[in-house]
C-alpha angles and dihedrals in degrees: 000000000000122000104221098178134345092197104083113144123237090230098044108041094200100237096213120205126193126208120195115224103199094184092057095034093231144098127244108214116196127184142163115249112185102304099344137078110226132189141193133185112230118197129203106284094034104276111145142192119238115276114270130199111236097175136003139190092048125180132195132036131336099267099044093121139068138186129208132185128223096233094180102055103007159177088091128107134191121214124201118196145146127246133157091289092057135248111355139173126211127200111227110190106189086347092296116134109263138168120336121214128189110225102177128356122224098024120153126187091352095159094217118207123193125200124185116221117209089229087075103265137107122225114212118198123183145157110256135186122263124171088357093303133098090248108126130088106212136191135195128175117223134191123239091277093051095256110145112247097179135041119256113276124200106221099181141359129211111246123248115337096336123125130206117250104185144005136204128174131194135180115236127220092259092055099257124119133244119204121196112199121184118207119223089251091058100258117134 
């Protein structure tokens, strides 16, 4: 058992995620702590680096961020998160703060999900607003530094007056993606 952080807020549960970095033989643990996204590297045996702020001045819910690892070139990560400017991505070469790119302004509770593609691109999925509701599943392809290389594409829209409540994305064995979007009324 490793204690990553004792400082989780009662209003923002933290929602930690861990990404294995097989080349470096360690885990990157990322969590939300109040209005910041923090990270630590955890090595085999439990030794850790000091916590580091990756993003601050966050808005939205506790799990409005995601981290993905460049498994081809490494050790570089891309972080997606929301702040007052909107949905942004930040390049994190060796977990150092890199370039910041605005993906969509005005987002709120977009539940961004990043997936690294072995061809050297990141796929960013998120829940965007349409007709004043969070009712659009969107996609944008980014280069290794997080710079958008395609325009935003709306993949699906929630019918009628429904809104989307959650999003999860996985890569299939054949290299395609599956997105699971839950509507506010509970339908998937």
